[in-house]
PQR file of N, CA, C, O and H, with PARSE charges and radii, in Angstrom:
ATOM      1  N   MET A   1       0.964  -0.953  -0.016 -0.4000 1.5000
ATOM      2  CA  MET A   1       0.197  -0.006  -0.084 -0.0000 2.0000
ATOM      3  C   MET A   1       0.806   1.195   0.125  0.5500 1.7000
ATOM      4  O   MET A   1       1.594   1.361   1.056 -0.5500 1.4000
ATOM      5  N   GLY A   2       0.446   2.250  -0.836 -0.4000 1.5000
ATOM      6  CA  GLY A   2       1.494   3.378  -0.913 -0.0000 2.0000
ATOM      7  C   GLY A   2       1.184   4.203   0.458  0.5500 1.7000
ATOM      8  O   GLY A   2       0.258   3.986   1.239 -0.5500 1.4000
ATOM      9  H   GLY A   2      -0.195   2.115  -1.592  0.4000 1.0000
ATOM     10  N   ILE A   3       2.124   5.137   0.547 -0.4000 1.5000
ATOM     11  CA  ILE A   3       1.956   6.030   1.540 -0.0000 2.0000
ATOM     12  C   ILE A   3       0.941   7.129   1.444  0.5500 1.7000
ATOM     13  O   ILE A   3       0.607   7.563   2.547 -0.5500 1.4000
ATOM     14  H   ILE A   3       2.876   5.313  -0.088  0.4000 1.0000
ATOM     15  N   TRP A   4       0.444   7.614   0.552 -0.4000 1.5000
ATOM     16  CA  TRP A   4      -0.498   8.467   0.295 -0.0000 2.0000
ATOM     17  C   TRP A   4      -1.720   7.846   0.721  0.5500 1.7000
ATOM     18  O   TRP A   4      -2.403   8.433   1.560 -0.5500 1.4000
ATOM     19  H   TRP A   4       0.715   7.261  -0.343  0.4000 1.0000
ATOM     20  N   LYS A   5      -2.096   6.724   0.252 -0.4000 1.5000
ATOM     21  CA  LYS A   5      -3.329   5.771   0.487 -0.0000 2.0000
ATOM     22  C   LYS A   5      -3.328   5.700   2.042  0.5500 1.7000
ATOM     23  O   LYS A   5      -4.407   5.666   2.633 -0.5500 1.4000
ATOM     24  H   LYS A   5      -1.541   6.247  -0.430  0.4000 1.0000
ATOM     25  N   GLN A   6      -2.079   5.675   2.763 -0.4000 1.5000
ATOM     26  CA  GLN A   6      -2.152   5.208   4.470 -0.0000 2.0000
ATOM     27  C   GLN A   6      -2.612   6.417   5.285  0.5500 1.7000
ATOM     28  O   GLN A   6      -3.358   6.409   6.264 -0.5500 1.4000
ATOM     29  H   GLN A   6      -1.202   5.702   2.282  0.4000 1.0000
ATOM     30  N   ILE A   7      -2.012   7.475   4.678 -0.4000 1.5000
ATOM     31  CA  ILE A   7      -2.212   8.999   5.281 -0.0000 2.0000
ATOM     32  C   ILE A   7      -3.784   9.328   5.153  0.5500 1.7000
ATOM     33  O   ILE A   7      -4.487   9.874   6.003 -0.5500 1.4000
ATOM     34  H   ILE A   7      -1.406   7.481   3.883  0.4000 1.0000
ATOM     35  N   ALA A   8      -4.203   8.805   3.730 -0.4000 1.5000
ATOM     36  CA  ALA A   8      -5.454   9.053   3.315 -0.0000 2.0000
ATOM     37  C   ALA A   8      -6.639   8.511   4.335  0.5500 1.7000
ATOM     38  O   ALA A   8      -7.530   9.221   4.800 -0.5500 1.4000
ATOM     39  H   ALA A   8      -3.631   8.361   3.039  0.4000 1.0000
ATOM     40  N   GLU A   9      -6.446   7.024   4.595 -0.4000 1.5000
ATOM     41  CA  GLU A   9      -6.994   6.481   5.548 -0.0000 2.0000
ATOM     42  C   GLU A   9      -6.801   7.240   6.863  0.5500 1.7000
ATOM     43  O   GLU A   9      -7.841   7.730   7.304 -0.5500 1.4000
ATOM     44  H   GLU A   9      -5.722   6.447   4.217  0.4000 1.0000
ATOM     45  N   TYR A  10      -5.812   7.421   7.506 -0.4000 1.5000
ATOM     46  CA  TYR A  10      -5.589   8.044   8.706 -0.0000 2.0000
ATOM     47  C   TYR A  10      -6.356   9.231   9.036  0.5500 1.7000
ATOM     48  O   TYR A  10      -6.907   9.417  10.121 -0.5500 1.4000
ATOM     49  H   TYR A  10      -4.967   7.024   7.148  0.4000 1.0000
ATOM     50  N   LEU A  11      -6.362  10.073   7.988 -0.4000 1.5000
ATOM     51  CA  LEU A  11      -7.420  11.264   8.358 -0.0000 2.0000
ATOM     52  C   LEU A  11      -8.835  11.075   7.663  0.5500 1.7000
ATOM     53  O   LEU A  11      -9.539  12.080   7.574 -0.5500 1.4000
ATOM     54  H   LEU A  11      -5.914   9.922   7.107  0.4000 1.0000
ATOM     55  N   TYR A  12      -9.220  10.099   7.257 -0.4000 1.5000
ATOM     56  CA  TYR A  12     -10.699   9.715   6.894 -0.0000 2.0000
ATOM     57  C   TYR A  12     -10.968  10.185   5.701  0.5500 1.7000
ATOM     58  O   TYR A  12     -12.108  10.516   5.376 -0.5500 1.4000
ATOM     59  H   TYR A  12      -8.648   9.282   7.329  0.4000 1.0000
ATOM     60  N   LEU A  13      -9.732  10.280   4.762 -0.4000 1.5000
ATOM     61  CA  LEU A  13     -10.181  10.659   3.459 -0.0000 2.0000
ATOM     62  C   LEU A  13     -10.558   9.499   2.312  0.5500 1.7000
ATOM     63  O   LEU A  13     -11.139   9.593   1.231 -0.5500 1.4000
ATOM     64  H   LEU A  13      -8.805  10.012   5.026  0.4000 1.0000
ATOM     65  N   LYS A  14     -10.041   8.500   2.939 -0.4000 1.5000
ATOM     66  CA  LYS A  14     -10.459   7.361   2.051 -0.0000 2.0000
ATOM     67  C   LYS A  14     -10.787   5.891   3.056  0.5500 1.7000
ATOM     68  O   LYS A  14     -10.180   5.637   4.096 -0.5500 1.4000
ATOM     69  H   LYS A  14      -9.569   8.424   3.818  0.4000 1.0000
ATOM     70  N   LYS A  15     -11.830   5.082   2.484 -0.4000 1.5000
ATOM     71  CA  LYS A  15     -12.276   4.140   3.267 -0.0000 2.0000
ATOM     72  C   LYS A  15     -11.202   3.048   3.516  0.5500 1.7000
ATOM     73  O   LYS A  15     -10.270   2.895   2.728 -0.5500 1.4000
ATOM     74  H   LYS A  15     -12.323   5.288   1.639  0.4000 1.0000
ATOM     75  N   LYS A  16     -11.354   2.292   4.631 -0.4000 1.5000
ATOM     76  CA  LYS A  16     -10.181   1.300   4.837 -0.0000 2.0000
ATOM     77  C   LYS A  16     -10.246   0.116   4.158  0.5500 1.7000
ATOM     78  O   LYS A  16     -11.385  -0.111   3.751 -0.5500 1.4000
ATOM     79  H   LYS A  16     -12.112   2.416   5.272  0.4000 1.0000
ATOM     80  N   ASP A  17      -9.376  -0.783   3.867 -0.4000 1.5000
ATOM     81  CA  ASP A  17      -9.457  -1.698   3.162 -0.0000 2.0000
ATOM     82  C   ASP A  17      -9.977  -2.904   3.887  0.5500 1.7000
ATOM     83  O   ASP A  17      -9.413  -3.271   4.918 -0.5500 1.4000
ATOM     84  H   ASP A  17      -8.450  -0.598   4.198  0.4000 1.0000
ATOM     85  N   LYS A  18     -11.238  -3.676   3.312 -0.4000 1.5000
ATOM     86  CA  LYS A  18     -11.888  -4.618   4.284 -0.0000 2.0000
ATOM     87  C   LYS A  18     -11.189  -5.856   4.491  0.5500 1.7000
ATOM     88  O   LYS A  18     -11.561  -6.677   5.329 -0.5500 1.4000
ATOM     89  H   LYS A  18     -11.696  -3.378   2.474  0.4000 1.0000
ATOM     90  N   ASP A  19     -10.092  -6.027   3.679 -0.4000 1.5000
ATOM     91  CA  ASP A  19      -9.873  -7.420   3.713 -0.0000 2.0000
ATOM     92  C   ASP A  19      -8.481  -7.301   4.837  0.5500 1.7000
ATOM     93  O   ASP A  19      -7.887  -8.357   5.059 -0.5500 1.4000
ATOM     94  H   ASP A  19      -9.791  -5.359   2.998  0.4000 1.0000
ATOM     95  N   ARG A  20      -8.042  -6.182   5.441 -0.4000 1.5000
ATOM     96  CA  ARG A  20      -7.179  -6.246   6.461 -0.0000 2.0000
ATOM     97  C   ARG A  20      -7.717  -6.955   7.853  0.5500 1.7000
ATOM     98  O   ARG A  20      -8.926  -6.966   8.081 -0.5500 1.4000
ATOM     99  H   ARG A  20      -8.524  -5.325   5.260  0.4000 1.0000
ATOM    100  N   PRO A  21      -6.907  -7.466   8.648 -0.5600 1.5000
ATOM    101  CA  PRO A  21      -7.362  -7.741   9.828  0.2800 2.0000
ATOM    102  C   PRO A  21      -7.419  -6.457  10.664  0.5500 1.7000
ATOM    103  O   PRO A  21      -6.706  -5.462  10.536 -0.5500 1.4000
ATOM    104  N   ASP A  22      -8.342  -6.658  11.488 -0.4000 1.5000
ATOM    105  CA  ASP A  22      -8.542  -5.513  12.294 -0.0000 2.0000
ATOM    106  C   ASP A  22      -8.365  -5.833  14.118  0.5500 1.7000
ATOM    107  O   ASP A  22      -9.161  -6.666  14.551 -0.5500 1.4000
ATOM    108  H   ASP A  22      -8.921  -7.467  11.592  0.4000 1.0000
ATOM    109  N   SER A  23      -7.702  -5.415  14.809 -0.4000 1.5000
ATOM    110  CA  SER A  23      -7.344  -5.496  16.140 -0.0000 2.0000
ATOM    111  C   SER A  23      -7.271  -4.162  16.932  0.5500 1.7000
ATOM    112  O   SER A  23      -6.934  -3.098  16.413 -0.5500 1.4000
ATOM    113  H   SER A  23      -7.056  -4.737  14.457  0.4000 1.0000
ATOM    114  N   SER A  24      -7.643  -4.329  18.339 -0.4000 1.5000
ATOM    115  CA  SER A  24      -7.749  -2.942  19.045 -0.0000 2.0000
ATOM    116  C   SER A  24      -6.456  -2.383  19.257  0.5500 1.7000
ATOM    117  O   SER A  24      -6.407  -1.198  19.584 -0.5500 1.4000
ATOM    118  H   SER A  24      -7.917  -5.194  18.760  0.4000 1.0000
ATOM    119  N   TRP A  25      -5.102  -3.214  19.090 -0.4000 1.5000
ATOM    120  CA  TRP A  25      -3.747  -2.601  18.998 -0.0000 2.0000
ATOM    121  C   TRP A  25      -3.729  -1.880  17.798  0.5500 1.7000
ATOM    122  O   TRP A  25      -3.302  -0.727  17.855 -0.5500 1.4000
ATOM    123  H   TRP A  25      -5.142  -4.177  18.824  0.4000 1.0000
ATOM    124  N   VAL A  26      -4.153  -2.381  16.594 -0.4000 1.5000
ATOM    125  CA  VAL A  26      -4.312  -1.405  15.179 -0.0000 2.0000
ATOM    126  C   VAL A  26      -4.739  -0.247  15.428  0.5500 1.7000
ATOM    127  O   VAL A  26      -4.206   0.855  15.301 -0.5500 1.4000
ATOM    128  H   VAL A  26      -4.500  -3.317  16.548  0.4000 1.0000
ATOM    129  N   LYS A  27      -5.952  -0.628  15.869 -0.4000 1.5000
ATOM    130  CA  LYS A  27      -6.714   1.066  15.928 -0.0000 2.0000
ATOM    131  C   LYS A  27      -6.207   2.003  16.900  0.5500 1.7000
ATOM    132  O   LYS A  27      -6.589   3.166  16.767 -0.5500 1.4000
ATOM    133  H   LYS A  27      -6.385  -1.524  15.972  0.4000 1.0000
ATOM    134  N   TYR A  28      -5.420   1.733  17.856 -0.4000 1.5000
ATOM    135  CA  TYR A  28      -4.567   2.359  18.690 -0.0000 2.0000
ATOM    136  C   TYR A  28      -3.687   3.074  18.271  0.5500 1.7000
ATOM    137  O   TYR A  28      -3.621   4.233  18.682 -0.5500 1.4000
ATOM    138  H   TYR A  28      -5.110   0.789  17.964  0.4000 1.0000
ATOM    139  N   MET A  29      -2.685   2.540  17.257 -0.4000 1.5000
ATOM    140  CA  MET A  29      -1.642   2.654  16.578 -0.0000 2.0000
ATOM    141  C   MET A  29      -2.171   4.006  15.395  0.5500 1.7000
ATOM    142  O   MET A  29      -1.648   5.097  15.170 -0.5500 1.4000
ATOM    143  H   MET A  29      -2.738   1.598  16.924  0.4000 1.0000
ATOM    144  N   HIS A  30      -3.302   3.412  14.864 -0.4000 1.5000
ATOM    145  CA  HIS A  30      -3.760   4.375  13.835 -0.0000 2.0000
ATOM    146  C   HIS A  30      -4.159   5.753  14.488  0.5500 1.7000
ATOM    147  O   HIS A  30      -3.875   6.832  13.969 -0.5500 1.4000
ATOM    148  H   HIS A  30      -3.727   2.526  15.047  0.4000 1.0000
ATOM    149  N   GLY A  31      -4.888   5.609  15.750 -0.4000 1.5000
ATOM    150  CA  GLY A  31      -5.110   6.880  16.386 -0.0000 2.0000
ATOM    151  C   GLY A  31      -3.925   7.511  16.650  0.5500 1.7000
ATOM    152  O   GLY A  31      -3.875   8.619  16.115 -0.5500 1.4000
ATOM    153  H   GLY A  31      -5.119   4.732  16.172  0.4000 1.0000
ATOM    154  N   ILE A  32      -2.974   7.219  17.266 -0.4000 1.5000
ATOM    155  CA  ILE A  32      -1.767   8.047  17.656 -0.0000 2.0000
ATOM    156  C   ILE A  32      -1.314   8.281  16.344  0.5500 1.7000
ATOM    157  O   ILE A  32      -0.925   9.434  16.158 -0.5500 1.4000
ATOM    158  H   ILE A  32      -3.014   6.320  17.700  0.4000 1.0000
ATOM    159  N   ASN A  33      -1.264   7.667  15.571 -0.4000 1.5000
ATOM    160  CA  ASN A  33      -0.589   8.251  14.076 -0.0000 2.0000
ATOM    161  C   ASN A  33      -1.551   9.282  13.535  0.5500 1.7000
ATOM    162  O   ASN A  33      -1.167  10.338  13.032 -0.5500 1.4000
ATOM    163  H   ASN A  33      -1.580   6.730  15.722  0.4000 1.0000
ATOM    164  N   ARG A  34      -2.572   9.000  13.635 -0.4000 1.5000
ATOM    165  CA  ARG A  34      -3.248  10.128  13.042 -0.0000 2.0000
ATOM    166  C   ARG A  34      -3.357  11.462  13.988  0.5500 1.7000
ATOM    167  O   ARG A  34      -3.759  12.441  13.359 -0.5500 1.4000
ATOM    168  H   ARG A  34      -2.884   8.142  14.043  0.4000 1.0000
ATOM    169  N   LEU A  35      -3.075  11.700  15.395 -0.4000 1.5000
ATOM    170  CA  LEU A  35      -2.872  12.495  16.022 -0.0000 2.0000
ATOM    171  C   LEU A  35      -1.605  13.074  15.819  0.5500 1.7000
ATOM    172  O   LEU A  35      -1.528  14.302  15.857 -0.5500 1.4000
ATOM    173  H   LEU A  35      -2.748  10.905  15.906  0.4000 1.0000
ATOM    174  N   SER A  36      -0.479  12.318  15.586 -0.4000 1.5000
ATOM    175  CA  SER A  36       0.767  12.866  14.937 -0.0000 2.0000
ATOM    176  C   SER A  36       0.668  13.921  13.852  0.5500 1.7000
ATOM    177  O   SER A  36       0.994  15.108  13.834 -0.5500 1.4000
ATOM    178  H   SER A  36      -0.542  11.320  15.555  0.4000 1.0000
ATOM    179  N   ILE A  37       0.174  13.202  13.045 -0.4000 1.5000
ATOM    180  CA  ILE A  37      -0.193  13.859  11.512 -0.0000 2.0000
ATOM    181  C   ILE A  37      -0.832  15.050  11.573  0.5500 1.7000
ATOM    182  O   ILE A  37      -0.634  15.909  10.714 -0.5500 1.4000
ATOM    183  H   ILE A  37      -0.091  12.237  13.060  0.4000 1.0000
ATOM    184  N   LEU A  38      -1.657  15.227  12.583 -0.4000 1.5000
ATOM    185  CA  LEU A  38      -2.832  16.587  12.516 -0.0000 2.0000
ATOM    186  C   LEU A  38      -1.712  17.410  13.540  0.5500 1.7000
ATOM    187  O   LEU A  38      -1.551  18.535  13.067 -0.5500 1.4000
ATOM    188  H   LEU A  38      -1.818  14.529  13.281  0.4000 1.0000
ATOM    189  N   LEU A  39      -0.998  17.247  14.618 -0.4000 1.5000
ATOM    190  CA  LEU A  39      -0.528  18.002  15.288 -0.0000 2.0000
ATOM    191  C   LEU A  39       0.844  18.631  14.286  0.5500 1.7000
ATOM    192  O   LEU A  39       1.198  19.809  14.233 -0.5500 1.4000
ATOM    193  H   LEU A  39      -1.129  16.333  15.002  0.4000 1.0000
ATOM    194  N   PHE A  40       1.366  17.634  13.653 -0.4000 1.5000
ATOM    195  CA  PHE A  40       2.702  18.101  12.667 -0.0000 2.0000
ATOM    196  C   PHE A  40       2.232  19.166  11.846  0.5500 1.7000
ATOM    197  O   PHE A  40       2.914  20.186  11.746 -0.5500 1.4000
ATOM    198  H   PHE A  40       1.079  16.678  13.696  0.4000 1.0000
ATOM    199  N   LEU A  41       0.938  19.027  11.129 -0.4000 1.5000
ATOM    200  CA  LEU A  41       0.180  20.250  10.426 -0.0000 2.0000
ATOM    201  C   LEU A  41      -0.102  21.348  11.109  0.5500 1.7000
ATOM    202  O   LEU A  41       0.213  22.460  10.687 -0.5500 1.4000
ATOM    203  H   LEU A  41       0.384  18.199  11.210  0.4000 1.0000
ATOM    204  N   VAL A  42      -0.632  21.184  12.066 -0.4000 1.5000
ATOM    205  CA  VAL A  42      -0.877  22.395  13.015 -0.0000 2.0000
ATOM    206  C   VAL A  42       0.536  23.122  13.235  0.5500 1.7000
ATOM    207  O   VAL A  42       0.557  24.350  13.151 -0.5500 1.4000
ATOM    208  H   VAL A  42      -0.888  20.280  12.408  0.4000 1.0000
ATOM    209  N   ALA A  43       1.832  22.353  13.538 -0.4000 1.5000
ATOM    210  CA  ALA A  43       2.952  23.091  13.927 -0.0000 2.0000
ATOM    211  C   ALA A  43       3.370  23.744  12.734  0.5500 1.7000
ATOM    212  O   ALA A  43       3.896  24.852  12.834 -0.5500 1.4000
ATOM    213  H   ALA A  43       1.815  21.356  13.607  0.4000 1.0000
ATOM    214  N   LEU A  44       3.204  23.190  11.563 -0.4000 1.5000
ATOM    215  CA  LEU A  44       3.534  23.911  10.159 -0.0000 2.0000
ATOM    216  C   LEU A  44       2.923  25.199   9.866  0.5500 1.7000
ATOM    217  O   LEU A  44       3.393  26.231   9.387 -0.5500 1.4000
ATOM    218  H   LEU A  44       2.777  22.289  11.481  0.4000 1.0000
ATOM    219  N   ILE A  45       1.531  24.826  10.350 -0.4000 1.5000
ATOM    220  CA  ILE A  45       0.784  26.394  10.156 -0.0000 2.0000
ATOM    221  C   ILE A  45       1.165  27.472  10.880  0.5500 1.7000
ATOM    222  O   ILE A  45       1.256  28.602  10.400 -0.5500 1.4000
ATOM    223  H   ILE A  45       1.148  23.988  10.740  0.4000 1.0000
ATOM    224  N   ILE A  46       1.452  27.118  12.300 -0.4000 1.5000
ATOM    225  CA  ILE A  46       1.844  28.083  13.266 -0.0000 2.0000
ATOM    226  C   ILE A  46       3.287  28.470  12.860  0.5500 1.7000
ATOM    227  O   ILE A  46       3.550  29.656  13.059 -0.5500 1.4000
ATOM    228  H   ILE A  46       1.378  26.200  12.690  0.4000 1.0000
ATOM    229  N   LEU A  47       4.390  27.621  12.270 -0.4000 1.5000
ATOM    230  CA  LEU A  47       5.614  28.106  11.658 -0.0000 2.0000
ATOM    231  C   LEU A  47       5.206  28.913  10.677  0.5500 1.7000
ATOM    232  O   LEU A  47       6.126  29.688  10.414 -0.5500 1.4000
ATOM    233  H   LEU A  47       4.175  26.658  12.108  0.4000 1.0000
ATOM    234  N   GLY A  48       4.193  29.120   9.957 -0.4000 1.5000
ATOM    235  CA  GLY A  48       3.917  29.720   8.552 -0.0000 2.0000
ATOM    236  C   GLY A  48       3.759  30.966   9.200  0.5500 1.7000
ATOM    237  O   GLY A  48       4.485  31.952   9.069 -0.5500 1.4000
ATOM    238  H   GLY A  48       3.446  28.491  10.171  0.4000 1.0000
ATOM    239  N   PHE A  49       2.593  30.825  10.022 -0.4000 1.5000
ATOM    240  CA  PHE A  49       2.246  32.315  10.416 -0.0000 2.0000
ATOM    241  C   PHE A  49       3.514  33.158  11.116  0.5500 1.7000
ATOM    242  O   PHE A  49       3.628  34.367  10.915 -0.5500 1.4000
ATOM    243  H   PHE A  49       2.004  30.024  10.127  0.4000 1.0000
ATOM    244  N   LYS A  50       4.394  32.465  11.900 -0.4000 1.5000
ATOM    245  CA  LYS A  50       5.368  33.386  12.443 -0.0000 2.0000
ATOM    246  C   LYS A  50       6.543  33.559  11.705  0.5500 1.7000
ATOM    247  O   LYS A  50       7.315  34.391  12.182 -0.5500 1.4000
ATOM    248  H   LYS A  50       4.302  31.483  12.063  0.4000 1.0000
ATOM    249  N   LEU A  51       6.861  33.056  10.771 -0.4000 1.5000
ATOM    250  CA  LEU A  51       7.782  33.478   9.846 -0.0000 2.0000
ATOM    251  C   LEU A  51       7.269  34.339   8.873  0.5500 1.7000
ATOM    252  O   LEU A  51       8.101  34.909   8.167 -0.5500 1.4000
ATOM    253  H   LEU A  51       6.234  32.381  10.383  0.4000 1.0000
ATOM    254  N   GLY A  52       5.955  34.585   8.658 -0.4000 1.5000
ATOM    255  CA  GLY A  52       5.420  35.202   7.774 -0.0000 2.0000
ATOM    256  C   GLY A  52       5.013  36.479   8.111  0.5500 1.7000
ATOM    257  O   GLY A  52       4.713  37.292   7.237 -0.5500 1.4000
ATOM    258  H   GLY A  52       5.280  34.122   9.231  0.4000 1.0000
ATOM    259  N   CYS A  53       4.967  36.779   9.463 -0.4000 1.5000
ATOM    260  CA  CYS A  53       4.745  37.778  10.021 -0.0000 2.0000
ATOM    261  C   CYS A  53       5.879  38.823  10.571  0.5500 1.7000
ATOM    262  O   CYS A  53       5.538  39.855  11.150 -0.5500 1.4000
ATOM    263  H   CYS A  53       5.211  36.119  10.174  0.4000 1.0000
TER
END
């Protein structure tokens, strides 16, 4: 699976693959990954505002 497809699944932009096994640990991992991607994007936005002004 490509990296962009995986990121789209983390951010709920694409439906998950139904053939993959799903466990609670995988759900926790995806939740943490989703949180880290969103925090990274927020940090980039804040840096953009601070460097732009």
